[in-house]
BANUTI-457795 format. One record per residue: x, z, y of N, C-alpha, C, CB in turn; residue in three letters. Coordinates in steps of 0.1 Angstrom, whole numbers, plus 5000, padded with zeros to 4 digits. Glycine has a CB too. Layout:
<pts>
XZYXZYXZYXZYALA/...
</pts>
This chain:
<pts>
492651965314493052095310493152105295492252205314MET/494252145289494452165275493752285270495952165272ASN/493352285257492652405252493152425237491052375254LYS/493552565234493952605220492752625212494752725220SER/492652575200491452585192491852565178490452485197ILE/491052605169491352575154490552445150490752705145THR/491152395139490452265134489052275130491152205123LEU/488652395125487352425121486352415133487152555114SER/486852465145486052455157485852315163486752545167GLN/486752215160486552085164486051985153487852045171ILE/485752045142485151955132483752025126486351925120THR/482951935121481751985115481952025100480751895117THR/482951975094483352005079484751955077482351945069SER/485452025068486651985062486552015047487952055068ILE/486651915039486451915025487451825018485051885020PHE/487851865006488551774997487751714988489651844991ASP/488351634978487651554968487351654956488551424964GLY/486951584945486651654934487951714926485751564925LYS/487551844922488651914914488251894900488652074917HIS/488751784894488451754881488451594880487151824876GLY/488151554868488051404865486651354865488651374852ASP/486651214865485351144865485451044854484951074878CYS/484151014849484250904838484250764844483050904830GLU/485150684839485350544844484150454841486750484839ASN/483850364849482850264846483150134854481450324850LEU/484050054848484449934856483349844859485449854849LYS/483249794872482249714877481049784884481649634866GLY/481149924884480049994890480049984905480150134887SER/481249954912481249944926481250064934480249864929GLY/481350184926481550324930482950374928480550414923LEU/483550414939485050444937485350594938485750364948TYR/486550614930487050744930488550734935486950794916PHE/488850754947490050714954491050834953489750674968ILE/492350784950493550874950494350844962494450874936SER/495450924963496450894975497150744973497651014974VAL/497350714961497950574958497150454964498050564943LYS/495850484966494950384971494850374987493650414966ASP/495650464993495550475007496750395012495650615012LEU/496450285021497450225029497450275042497250085030SER/498150215052498350265065496950275072499350185072ASP/496150175071494950155079493650145071495050035088TYR/493650145059492550135051492650165037492050005052ASN/491650175030491650195016491850065008490450265011ILE/492850074998493049944991492249964977494649904989ASN/491149894977490249904965490649824953488849874969TYR/491649744955492049644944492149704930493449574946TYR/492949814930493149884917492650014916494549884913ASN/491650044925490950174926490050194913490050184940ALA/489950314909489050354898487650334902489250494893ARG/486750284894485350274894484750374884484850134892GLU/483750444889483250564881481650544880483650704888ILE/481150624871479750634868478950674880479450734855THR/477650624881476750664893476650824892475150584894PRO/476450884882476251024881477451104887476151064866ASN/478651064882479851124887479951104902481051074880ASP/479750984906479950944920478851014929479750794922PHE/477751044925476651114933477151254935475151104926GLU/477651324925478051444926479251464935478251494913GLN/480151374934481351384942481151344956482451294936ASN/480251244958480051194972479351304981479251064971TYR/478451394974477751504982478851594988476751594971LYS/479951594982481051694987481651655001482151694977ARG/482151515001482751465012481851375022483851405007THR/480951305015479951225024480751145034478951305031ASN/481551055030482450975040481550895049483450895032LEU/481850895061481150835072482150755082480250935078GLU/481650665089482350615100482850715110481550515106GLU/484050715115484550805124485250935117483450845133GLY/485150945104485851045098487451025097485251065083ASP/488151125094489651115092489851145078490451205101THR/490451065071490951095057492351145058490950965048ILE/492651255050494051315052494451365039494051425062TYR/495651305035496351345022496751485023497451255019ALA/496651575013496951715015497951765003495451805015ASN/498551684996499351724985500651664985498751694973THR/501651744982503051684980503751604991502951594968GLY/504551514988505251424998504251345006506251334991ASP/502951335001502051235008501251325019501051164997THR/501451445020500851525030500951445044501451675031ILE/499751415050499851355063499451215063501351365068GLY/499451145051499051015050497551005054499250965035LYS/497250925064495850935069495250805073495751035082SER/494050795074493250675077492050725087492650605062ILE/491950645098490750665105489650565099490950635121PHE/488450625096487350545089486550465099486350645082VAL/486650335097485750245104484650205095486450115109LYS/483550135103482350105095482649985086481150085104ASN/482349995073482349885064481449915051483849845060ASN/481149805044480049825034480549925022479649685028LYS/481949955021482350035010482350185014483649995005LEU/482150215027482350355031481350445022482150375045VAL/480150405021479150485014479350484997477750425019SER/480350404993480550384980481850444976480550254977LYS/482450534984483750594982483750734982484650544993THR/484450794970484550944968486050964965483551004956SER/486451074965487851114965488151214954488351164978PHE/489551214950490151304942490551434951491351244935GLN/490951534945491151664954492351644961491351784945LYS/493351554960494551534968494251474982495551434960SER/492951434985492551384997491451485004492051254995ILE/491651505017490651585025489951485034491351705033ALA/488751525038487951445047487551535059486651375039VAL/488051495072487751585083486651505091488951615091LEU/485551575094484351525102484551575116483051575095LYS/484651495126484751545140483551595145485251435148PRO/483551705154482451745162482451665174482351895164ASN/481551565174481651475186481251535199480851355183ILE/480751655199480451725212481751775218479551845210ASN/482751785210484051845215485251745216484551965205ILE/485251655206486251575204485951425200487151635193ILE/486751335206486651195202487051165187487451105212GLU/486251105179486751085165488051035163485851005159PRO/488450935171489750875169490850965174489850735176ARG/490451045183491451145189491851245178490851235202TYR/490851285171491051375158492051325149489651385150LEU/491951195145492851115137494251125143492450975136TYR/494451085156495751095162496351245163495551055176TYR/495351335165495751475165496451515152494651555168LEU/495751475141496251505127497551445125495251455116MET/497851315129499151255127500151325136499051105129LYS/499851375147500851445156501051585150500351455172TYR/500151645144500451775138500851785124499251855140GLU/501151675117501651665104502751745101501851535100THR/503851735109505151815108504851955106506051785119PRO/503952025115503552155115502752185102502652185128ARG/501952095099501052115087501752125075500052015087LEU/502752035074503652035060504352165060504651915059ARG/504752235070505452355070504552475064506052385085LYS/503252465066502252575063501752535048501052575073VAL/502052425042501652405028502252495020501952275024ALA/501552535008502152625000502252574985501352745001THR/503052644977503252614964504752614960502552484961GLY/505152664948506452674944506952544939506652774934SER/506252444934506752314930506152214941506152274915GLY/505052154937504552054947503652124957503651954940GLN/503952094969503252174980501752124981504052154995LYS/500952214985499552184988499052245001498552224977ASN/498352165008497752215020496252255018497752105031LEU/496152385016494852445014493852425024495052575014LEU/492652405021491452385029491252495040490252375021LEU/491452615034491352735043492452725054491452875035SER/493752685050494852675059494452575070496052645053THR/493952455066493552355075492552405086493052235068MET/491452475080490452515088490952615099489352575080ARG/491752705095492252815105493552765113492652945096ASP/493852635111495152585118494852555133495652445111PHE/495752625142495452615156496052495162495952755163LYS/495452425170495852305177495652315192495252185171VAL/496252225199495852225214495352085217497052255223THR/494152075222493451945225493351925240491951945218ILE/493251795244493251755258491751755262493951615261HIS/491451735275490051735279489551585275489951765295ASP/488251575276487651455271488151325276486151475273ARG/488451335290488951205297490251165291489251235312LYS/491151265290492551235284492351185269493451365284ARG/491551255262491251205248491051055247490051265243GLN/490051015256489750875256490850785261488650855264LYS/491650835270492850755275493750725264493550815286GLN/494050845256495050835246494450735235495450975240ILE/493250765231492650675220492650525225491050715216CYS/492350495238492350355242493750295241491850345258SER/494850365245496250305244496750285230497150395252LEU/496750405222497150405208496250305200497050545202LEU/494950305204494050215196494350075197492550235200GLY/494950035209495249895211496349855202495649875226LEU/497249945200498349915190497849905175499650025192LEU/497050005173496550015159495649905155495750145158ASP/494849865165493949745162494549625160493149725173ASP/495849605169496649485167497249485153497749465178LYS/497849595149498349605136497349575125498949745135ILE/496049625126495049595117494649445116493849675121GLU/494549385127494349245127495349155120494249205141ILE/496649205124497849135116497649165102499249195121ASN/497249275097497149305083496049215077496949455082ASN/494949175084493849105079494448955078492549115089LYS/495248925088495848795086496648765075496648765097ILE/497548865073498348865061497548865048499248985061ASN/496548945048495648945036495048805033494549035038ASP/494648735044494048605043495148505037493348565057GLU/496348515043497448435038497748455023498648455046LEU/497748585021498048615006497048564997498148765005GLU/495748575001494648524992494848374991493148564998ASN/495148305002495148155001496348124991495448085017MET/497548194992498648154983498248184968499848234987ALA/497448304966497048334954496048234948496448464955LYS/495148174957494148084952494847964947493148054961THR/495847914954496647794951497147824937497747754962ILE/497847934936498647974924497647964912499248114925TYR/496448034913495548034903495047904898494348114907ASP/494747824909494347684906495347594899493947614919TYR/496547614903497647524897498147584884498847514907TRP/498247714884499247764871498247834862500547874876PHE/497047874865496147934854495047834850495548064858LEU/494547764859493647664855494247514854492447664866GLN/495547494857496247384856495647254863496447364843PHE/495147284875494547194883495447144894493447234889GLU/496847154892497847104902497546954904499247134897PHE/498046904915497846754918498646674909498246714933PRO/497946574902498746474894499346364903497846414884ASN/499846264897500646154906499646094915501246034896GLU/498246094913497346034922496746144931496245974914GLU/497246264931496746364939495546434935496646324951GLY/495046404922493946454917494146584907493246354911LYS/493146664905493446784898493846744883492146884898PRO/494946794878495546754867494646764854496846824865TYR/494246884850493646904838492146824838493547064835LYS/491346854848490046784848490146644850489046854859SER/491246584853491446444855492046374843492246414866SER/491946454831492446394818493946414816492046244818GLY/494646504824496046534822496346584807496546644831GLY/497446544802497646564787498046714785498846474780LYS/497446784777497746924773498346934760496547004773MET/499247024758499847044746499747184740501247004746ILE/499547214728499447344723500747414723498847334710TRP/500747534727501947614728501847734718502147654742ASN/502747734708502447844698502847984702503347814685GLU/503647994712503948124718502648184725505148114727VAL/502148114733501048164740499748154734501048094753LEU/499648064722498448054716497347984725497948194712LYS/497847874732496947814741497647684745496647904753ARG/496847604752497347464756497947484770496047344757GLU/499047404772499747404785500047254788501047494786ILE/500247214801500447074805501647024798500647074822PRO/501646894794502846834788504046844797502446684784GLU/505146874792506446884799506747024805506446774810GLY/505747114803505947244808506447334796504547314813TRP/507247434799507847524788507347664789509247524789ASP/507847754780507547894781508947964779506447944769VAL/509148044788510448124787510148274791511548064797GLN/511148364786510948504790511548524804511648604779THR/511148634810511648664823513148674825511048784825LEU/513848714814515248714816515948584817515848784805GLU/515248474814515848344816515548274829515248254805ASN/514748354838514448294851515048374862512948294853LEU/515848484859516548544869517048684865515648554880GLY/517548764873518148894870517249004875519548914875ASN/516949094863516149214865517049334868515349234852LEU/516849404879517549534883516649644882518049524897ILE/516849744872516049864872516549964880515749904858MET/515750044887516350144896516850264888515350194906GLY/517850334895518350464889518650554901519750434880GLN/518150674900518250764911519550804914517450884909SER/520050804927521450864930521451004930521950814943PRO/522551064931522751214931521951254943524351264932LYS/521251364941520451424951521351484963519651544944SER/522451514960523451554970523851454979524651604963THR/523551324976523951214984522751184994524451094975SER/521651244994520551215002520751265016519451284996TYR/520251185026520351225040519351145048521751205045ASN/519051205059518051135068518851095082516851245072ASN/520151085080520951035092521250885092522151105092LYS/520650825082520850665081522350645077520650575096LYS/522950725069524150715063524150655049524750825063GLU/524750535048524750475035523550375034524650575024GLY/522850355022521750265021520450325021521950185008LEU/519450265027518050315025517650335011517050235032PRO/516850435008516550454994514950434991516950594989LEU/514650354982513350334978513150394964512950174977ILE/512350514962512050574950510750534943512050714953ASN/509750484950508550454945507550414956508050564938GLY/506250434952505150394961505150454975503750414955ALA/505650584976505750634990506450565000506350764989ALA/507550484995508350405004508050255002509850415000GLU/507750204990507250064988505750044989507750014975LEU/505350015000503850005001503449855003503350085013GLN/502049835002501649695001501949625013500149684998LYS/501849695025502049625038503449635044500949675047ASP/504249725038505449755046506349845036505149835059LYS/507649855039508549945033508950055043509749875028ILE/508650175040508750295048509950385042507250365048GLU/511050405050512150465045512150605051513350385048ILE/512450705043512550845048513950895045511450945042THR/514550845034515850885029516850775027515650965017LYS/518150825029519250735027520150805017520050715042TYR/521050715011521950785001523450725004521550744985THR/524250815004525750775007526450734993526550895014SER/525750744982526250704969525150624961526650834961GLU/524850504966523850414960524250374945523650274969PRO/523250374936523550334923523150184921522850424913THR/521850154919521350024917520949964930520150014908ARG/521349844933521049784947520449654945522349764955ILE/519449644954518749494956519349444968517049494957CYS/519149304969519549234980518349164988520649114975LYS/518649125001517649055008516948945000518249005022LYS/515548925001514848834993514548864979515548714994GLU/515148964973514749004961513349054960515549094956ASP/512749044948511349094947511449234941510448994938LEU/510949324949511049474946509549524943511849564958ILE/509549614933508149654928508149794921507649554918PHE/507049864921506949994916506849984901505750064921CYS/507450064893507350064878507050184871508650024872ILE/506950294879506450424874505250494881507550524874ARG/504450564876503350624881502450524888503750734890ALA/502650494901501950374908502750254904501750394924THR/502050184896502750044891502049934899502350004875ILE/503049854904502749734913503349734926501249714915GLY/502649724937503249734950504449644952503549864953ASN/504349514949505349424950505649374964505149324941ILE/506949354968507149314981508549244981507149434991ASN/508749164992510149104994511049205000510148985003TYR/512249214996513349295002513649225015514649294992ALA/513649305027514049245039515649265042513049315051ASP/516249345033517649375035518049445021517949455049LYS/519249495020519649565008519049715008521149565007SER/518749754996518149884994518849944981516449884994TYR/518950084981519250144969517950174961519850264971CYS/517850124948516650134941516650264932516450014932LEU/515650364935515450474927514850454914514750564935GLY/514450564906513950554894512650494892513950684888ARG/511850494903510550444902510350294906509650534912GLY/511350214908511250084913512249994905511350084928VAL/511949864905512849754899512849644909512349694885GLY/513749554907513949424914514149314907514949434924ALA/513749194911514049074904514548964912512749014897PHE/515648904910516448814917516248684910517948854919ARG/515548584916515248454910516648374910514248374919VAL/516748304899517948204898517848084907517948154884THR/516648034908516447914917515547944928515947804909GLU/516047924940515347954953513847914953516147884965LYS/513647794948512147734949511247814940512047584946GLU/511647904932510847984922510448114928511448014910TYR/510848144941510648284946509148314948511348304959VAL/508448224954507048254955506248234942506448164966GLU/506548154934505948144921506148274913506448034912TYR/507348324914507748444905507148574913509448464902MET/506948574925506248684933504848694927506148654948PHE/504148584926502748594922502648604907501948474926LEU/503448564899503648584885503748724881504748504880THR/504948794889505148934886503949004890506548984893LEU/503348974902502249064905501149064894501649024918ARG/500848944888499748954878500249034866499348794875ASN/501549034862502149104851501949254854503649074850ILE/502249294867502249434871500849484871502849444885LEU/499949404875498449434875497949464862497649334880ASN/498449364851498149394838498549524833498649294830MET/499849554835500249684831499649794837501649694832TYR/499149784850498549894857497249924850498349854871ASN/496449824845495249834839495349894825494549704838LYS/496449854818496749894804497050044804497849804798ILE/497850084814498450224814497650324822499850224818LEU/496550284828495750384835495250484824494550324843THR/495450604827494850704819495750734807493450674815GLY/496750654805497650674794498750784797498250554790SER/499350844786500450944788501650854792500851024775ILE/501750724789502850644794502750634809502950494788ILE/503950664815503850654830504650554836504250784835VAL/505250464829506050354835506250234827507250404839GLY/506950124832507350014824508750014822506849894830ILE/509149984810510549974806511249834809510650004793THR/512449824809513249704811512849604800514749744811LYS/512749654788512449584777511049514777512549674765GLU/510049604783508849554785508749424793508049664791ASP/509549424804509649314815510349204810510249364827LEU/511449214804512449114800511749024790513649174794LEU/510949084781510349004771509048944774510249084759GLN/508548954786507248884791507548734791506948924806GLN/506548664784506448524783505948464796505648494771ASN/506648374803506248314815506248164814507148364826ILE/505148104819505047954819506147904829503647904822ILE/506847804824507747744834507247594836509347744829LYS/506747574848506247444851507447344853505247454863PRO/507047214853507947114857508647124871507346984855LYS/509747084873510447124886509747054897511947074885ASN/509046934896508446864907507246944912508046734903ASP/506547014902505347084904505847214912504547124890VAL/506847284908507447394915507747364929508547424908ILE/508547254931508847204944507747184953509647074942THR/506547114949505347104955504747234960504547034948GLN/504747324950504147454952504947534962504047534940PHE/506147534962507147604972506947534985508747584969TYR/506847414987506647355000505247385007506747194999ASN/504247404997502947445002502747585007501947414993LYS/503447685000503147825002504447905009502847884989VAL/505447845009506647915014506447945029507947825012HIS/505847865036505647895051504648005052505247775059PHE/503748025043502748135043503448265041501748125033MET/504448265031505248375028506148415041506248345016ALA/506748315047507648345059506648405070508348215063GLU/505548345072504648385083504348545081503148295084LYS/504048575067503648715064504848805067503248725048MET/506048755064507248845067507348875081508648765063LYS/507148765089507148785104506148875109507048645110SER/504948865104503848955108504249105104502548915101ILE/504749125092505149255088506349315097505449245074LYS/507149225101508249285110507649315124509349175113LYS/506549235129505949265141505249395140505149165146GLU/504649425128503849535126504849665126503049515111ASN/506049645120506949755120507349795135508249725112GLN/507449705144507749725157506649795165508049595163GLU/505449755162504249815168503949945162503149735166LEU/504249975150504150105145505150195151504250105131THR/506450145152507550235158507150265173509050155157ALA/506550165180506150195194504950305195505650065201LEU/503950295185503050385185503550535182502050345175ARG/504350535171504950665167505750715179505850645153ASP/506350645187507250695197506350745209508150575203PHE/505250675211504250725222503450835218503250605227LEU/503050855205502150955202502551095206501850945188LEU/503751145202504051285207504251285221505151345200PRO/504551175228504851185243503451205250505551055249LEU/502351135245501051155250500451275247500251055245LEU/500551325234499951445230500551565236500151455215MET/501851575240502451695245502651685260503851725237ASN/502051565267502051565282503251505288501751695287GLY/504251455280505551405286505251285293506551385274GLN/504351205290503951085297502451085302504250965289VAL/502151035313500751035317500250885319500651115329GLY/499150875328498550745330498650725345496950745325PHE/498550605350498550565364497450635372498350415365LYS/496250655366495350715375495450865377493950685370GLU/496350925368496651065372497351075386497551125362ASP/498250995389498950995403497850975412500050885405LYS/497050875412495950845422495150975424495050725416ALA/
</pts>
């Protein structure tokens, strides 16, 4: 039997993060998370802010994140971005900015994971009650008084079991991709930062006495026969330009539009708008990345996209350089992300990128690297595609299960 009830009645608390800033302290291991740090299934701590113990303690008291909580973005276009919190060592070291709310389930009434699915299901209605003349905000009072309909405990568990299978598989796939990405990065760092690529005898080049030559541009030694070139000599850089807003549509007419981190995420590309008058266009296999506000989030294009103002794309001249340039660009973007954090500068210019000095290894080393890591990149693309299909299935089933359009076999029995 379904029951109408408010969110405050099925939770023990609903709070957002700190209204104000915190003092940074790199290396503290205490985090101050914003919406940009939320992926689909977990928090991405890689570029997250670390803060002082005093600021963290005051902030953590407010939300007190625990296993079973639901994290829910409550500001602007990100309203509804959510995570179901599972137990890990960083849960007790995580606090939030005010753009994120934490909902704690009343376990006497509701299954914790069911609350997470309920919030995803109710997101369209919650967005409609958000207020603000410019950027919309979902007030805590609005959330607490928001009326929902919940299933009985048995049906809650059934829904969590079915949708949970899909989400757990997606999460496993993401972990596989993280491991593959870390393996590729380790090889890259070993070969092109430490210069320990295999020499002719298969031994690490530099530590085995490989000849190093001073490079005046980099002010450091690099392997003999290697060169230094700017980004513009290694491919074509395409900077995004927003199309006319009158050309936007959600009917899949024209090209899918990527404006920034909302669409270009670490694990996937999520499209909500299309444009019938595309401006700057990337092609399949181009490297696309965020250049404004959230800097980074580099990914491979799986097809052609229109590039909005917040993204750029790079098309390598030589195919065997694609994985090398993916990891090189990621390092460059991470550098800019750290430099520009807290700055009034909100983006990277075309000139910034084109003048980046990049080591160009000898062709035979690039070929070896390509042969070693290309299959990893292809496997990662395959897994991302599978996750898109699993996500589409979950999103298709969610409303059908929540509104009772489909049931379970035991119901007939």
